[in-house]
C-alpha positions in Angstrom: 101.3 90.0 105.4 97.8 88.9 106.7 96.8 85.8 107.9 94.7 85.3 105.1 94.6 81.6 103.6 95.2 80.7 100.0 92.2 79.8 97.7 93.6 77.3 95.8 90.4 76.8 93.9 91.5 79.9 91.6 94.2 79.8 89.1 96.0 82.4 87.0 95.2 82.1 83.3 98.2 83.9 82.0 96.7 84.7 78.0 100.1 86.4 77.0 103.1 85.3 75.5 106.7 83.4 76.3 110.0 83.5 74.7 113.3 82.2 74.8 115.8 84.7 76.1 119.6 84.8 75.1 121.0 86.7 78.2 124.4 88.3 77.6 126.3 90.2 80.3 128.4 93.2 79.4 130.1 95.8 80.8 128.3 98.4 78.8 126.6 98.6 75.5 129.1 98.7 72.6 129.7 102.0 70.8 127.6 101.6 66.9 130.0 99.8 64.9 131.7 98.4 67.9 131.8 94.7 69.4 131.8 93.7 73.0 132.8 90.1 74.7 130.1 89.0 77.5 131.3 88.0 80.9 128.4 85.6 80.8 125.7 84.2 78.7 122.6 82.2 79.4 119.5 80.6 77.7 116.5 81.1 79.9 112.7 80.8 79.7 111.2 84.5 79.5 108.9 86.9 78.5 105.4 86.1 80.7 107.3 83.3 82.1 108.6 85.7 84.4 105.6 86.6 85.6 103.9 83.1 85.8 106.9 81.8 88.1 106.2 84.4 90.5 102.8 83.9 91.0 103.4 80.3 91.1 106.3 80.5 93.3 104.0 82.7 96.1 101.6 79.9 96.3 99.4 80.5 92.8 98.0 78.1 90.7 99.3 79.1 87.2 98.0 77.7 83.8 99.3 79.3 80.1 96.7 80.0 77.4 99.1 81.3 75.0 101.0 79.8 72.0 104.3 78.1 71.9 105.9 76.7 68.8 106.5 73.1 67.7 110.4 73.7 67.5 113.5 73.9 69.6 112.6 77.2 71.5 108.9 75.7 72.1 110.2 72.5 73.2 112.8 74.3 75.7 109.7 76.5 77.2 107.5 73.5 77.4 110.2 72.1 79.5 110.8 75.0 81.9 107.0 75.4 82.3 106.7 71.5 83.4 109.2 72.1 85.7 107.7 74.9 87.7 104.3 72.9 87.3 102.7 75.4 84.8 100.3 73.5 82.8 100.2 74.7 79.0 96.1 75.1 77.9 96.5 74.8 73.9 98.4 72.7 71.7 101.6 73.7 69.9 101.8 75.9 66.9 102.3 73.5 64.0 103.5 76.4 62.0 106.5 77.8 63.7 108.6 77.8 66.6 108.4 80.3 69.7 110.1 83.7 69.5 113.1 84.5 71.2 114.8 87.9 72.7 118.4 88.9 73.1 118.7 90.6 76.5 122.0 92.3 77.4 122.6 93.1 81.0 125.1 96.0 81.6 127.3 96.4 84.4 124.8 98.7 86.1 122.1 96.1 86.0 120.0 97.7 83.2 118.8 95.9 80.1 118.5 96.4 76.4 116.7 93.8 74.3 115.9 93.0 70.8 113.1 90.6 69.9 111.8 88.1 67.0 108.4 87.1 67.5 107.4 83.5 66.6 104.7 81.6 67.7 103.2 83.7 70.4 102.7 86.3 67.9 99.7 84.4 65.9 96.3 83.8 67.9 93.0 83.1 67.0 89.9 82.3 68.7 89.6 79.0 67.5 93.2 78.4 68.8 92.3 79.8 72.3 89.1 77.6 72.3 90.7 75.5 74.9 91.1 78.3 77.2 88.4 78.3 79.6 87.9 80.2 83.0 86.1 79.2 85.9 84.7 81.2 88.7 87.7 82.6 91.2 90.1 82.5 88.5 92.5 85.6 87.6 93.2 86.2 83.8 96.5 88.0 82.9 97.4 90.0 79.6 100.3 91.6 78.3 100.9 94.3 75.8 103.3 92.2 74.0 100.4 90.3 72.5 98.2 92.9 71.9 101.2 94.7 69.7 101.2 91.6 67.3 99.1 92.2 63.9 98.4 88.5 64.1 96.9 88.0 67.6 95.9 91.6 68.9 92.2 91.6 67.4 91.5 87.8 68.5 92.8 88.5 71.9 91.0 91.7 72.2 87.5 89.8 71.0 88.4 87.2 73.8 89.1 89.5 76.8 85.7 91.5 75.8 83.9 88.1 76.1 85.0 87.2 79.7 82.5 86.5 82.3 81.9 90.2 84.5 83.0 88.5 87.5 86.5 87.3 86.5 89.4 89.7 87.3 91.3 90.9 84.4 95.1 91.9 85.2 96.9 93.9 82.6 100.1 95.2 82.2 100.6 97.5 78.8 104.5 96.8 78.8 107.6 99.1 77.3 106.0 98.1 73.6 102.8 100.2 74.6 103.2 103.0 71.7 102.8 99.7 69.1 99.4 98.8 70.4 96.9 100.1 68.1 95.1 102.6 70.5 91.6 101.5 69.7 92.8 98.0 71.0 94.6 99.2 74.1 91.1 101.3 74.7 89.1 98.1 74.8 91.4 96.0 76.9 91.7 99.0 79.3 88.1 99.5 79.5 87.7 95.8 81.0 90.7 96.2 83.1 90.4 95.3 87.0 93.9 95.7 88.2 96.2 97.7 85.9 99.7 97.4 86.4 102.3 99.5 84.7 105.5 101.6 85.2 105.8 105.5 85.4 106.9 105.6 81.2 103.6 103.3 80.7 101.1 105.2 82.7 102.2 108.4 81.1 101.9 107.2 77.7 98.2 106.0 78.6 97.2 109.2 80.7 99.7 111.8 80.0 102.5 114.0 82.0 102.1 114.8 85.1 102.9 113.9 89.0 102.1 110.0 89.8 99.0 111.1 91.7 97.6 113.2 88.8 97.9 110.3 86.1 96.9 107.5 88.8 93.5 109.3 88.9 93.2 109.9 85.4 94.1 106.5 84.5 91.3 105.4 86.8 88.7 107.7 85.7 89.1 108.5 81.8 90.6 105.0 80.9 89.9 102.1 83.3 86.4 103.0 84.8 85.6 99.5 85.7 89.2 98.9 87.7 89.4 98.0 91.2 93.1 99.8 91.0 96.0 101.0 89.7 99.5 100.3 90.4 102.2 102.4 89.0 105.6 100.8 89.2 109.1 103.0 89.9 111.7 100.4 90.4 113.7 100.5 93.7 111.8 103.8 94.5 108.8 101.1 95.1 105.1 101.6 93.6 102.1 103.8 93.9 98.6 102.4 94.3 95.3 103.8 93.6 92.1 102.7 94.5 88.4 103.1 93.0 87.6 104.1 96.0 89.9 107.1 95.9 92.4 105.6 98.3 96.0 106.4 97.1 99.0 105.7 98.4 103.0 105.6 97.8 104.3 102.2 99.0 108.1 102.4 99.4 110.8 99.6 97.7 113.5 98.2 99.5 117.2 99.1 99.9 119.1 96.0 97.9 122.1 96.1 95.5 120.8 94.9 92.3 123.0 92.7 89.7 120.2 92.1 87.3 116.7 93.9 86.9 115.4 91.8 84.0 112.5 90.3 85.1 111.7 92.6 88.1 108.5 93.8 86.7 107.4 90.7 86.1 107.9 89.0 89.8 106.2 92.4 91.1 103.0 91.5 89.2 102.9 88.1 89.6 103.6 88.3 93.4 100.8 91.2 93.5 98.0 89.1 92.0 99.0 86.2 93.8 98.6 88.2 96.9 95.5 89.8 96.0 94.0 86.0 95.1 94.2 84.9 98.5 92.4 88.1 100.4 95.2 89.9 100.9 94.5 93.9 101.0 95.7 95.7 97.7 98.2 98.3 99.8 99.8 95.5 101.5 99.9 93.3 98.6 101.8 95.9 96.9 104.6 96.2 99.8 104.7 92.3 99.5 105.0 92.8 95.5 107.8 95.3 96.0 109.5 93.0 98.4 109.1 90.0 95.5 111.0 92.5 93.0 113.6 93.5 95.6 114.6 89.7 96.2 114.5 89.4 92.3 117.3 92.2 91.4 119.8 90.6 93.7 119.8 87.4 91.5 120.8 86.9 88.1 118.2 85.6 85.5 115.1 86.5 84.1 113.1 83.8 86.3 114.4 85.1 89.6 111.4 85.4 91.6 111.6 84.5 95.0 109.2 81.6 96.9 106.8 82.9 99.3 108.9 81.6 102.4 111.9 83.6 101.2 109.6 86.5 100.8 108.9 86.5 104.2 112.1 85.9 105.3 113.3 88.9 103.8 110.8 91.2 105.2 111.2 89.7 109.0 114.7 91.2 108.6 113.8 94.6 107.1 113.9 97.3 109.7 110.6 98.8 108.3 107.1 96.7 107.7 105.8 96.8 104.4 102.9 99.1 104.7 101.2 101.7 107.6 104.4 102.0 109.6 108.0 104.3 109.0 109.4 104.5 105.7 112.7 105.7 104.6 112.0 108.4 102.8 109.3 110.1 100.0 107.9 108.5 97.2 109.7 110.0 93.7 108.6 108.8 90.2 111.3 108.2 87.4 
């Protein structure tokens, strides 16, 4: 990491969604019609909360501009936000509670989800009126909120009205196929940084090798973006910048116990690093380290702190960027 000091005046304004995760650890998914007994169960804050925690724990001030509910799930999430020092900008929905997601984590650390949308799936421009941005802020949007019929139009309108100097970070998420293409295109055109996995990248720009996909993402879909990050799990990520710079940034060898929230951790750490002036390729390596640490812990909001990341990097046998690598980058 560079010696750049954080600019504490800028905030991450998260306009995505947060839900309550019910996490079950099982040895393997049950066969159709069968039943499994979980080895452990936890109720945790999930959805966009994981990304917010990653940014907050690495030094960025975070505020939430999405919608929380007025029932027990909403209360649970507000308590989790408060514990991490994350302020909510909008009042609770008077109509419904926040949604939830059942996450089944199998013995190989892979995840299977079933979700139920709640208050986070309903937005209007009036509801978002308290969400105001200022110079130095960064805005983050998620594909989940754009997939909901009751929130996608208002959110796209709000994003298009952002001042040009405010950077927008967008993660299309695994529900990308549920976002109407017209809505998706409107957000991509305004995106400053796109962070997605290999499957989501191909969904937007078509198949091929990662270099070609990244080039098409910038040229044809995100013409005003500073860059794109294509995440490939434990293998690291591929970064392409608007100036044509392109590089694979390798991941780290760790023993994963729970991959839930790893992508969110990667994005949160990446944005936090960028916000304090870290160069993009170095920020990507920093994000790889944060994600690697997160998968060695159970729980969705398992993002490490700045100090934990620096300690991890100081013990690794190859630095993050610009030095020897353990092997070639491969896409999933």
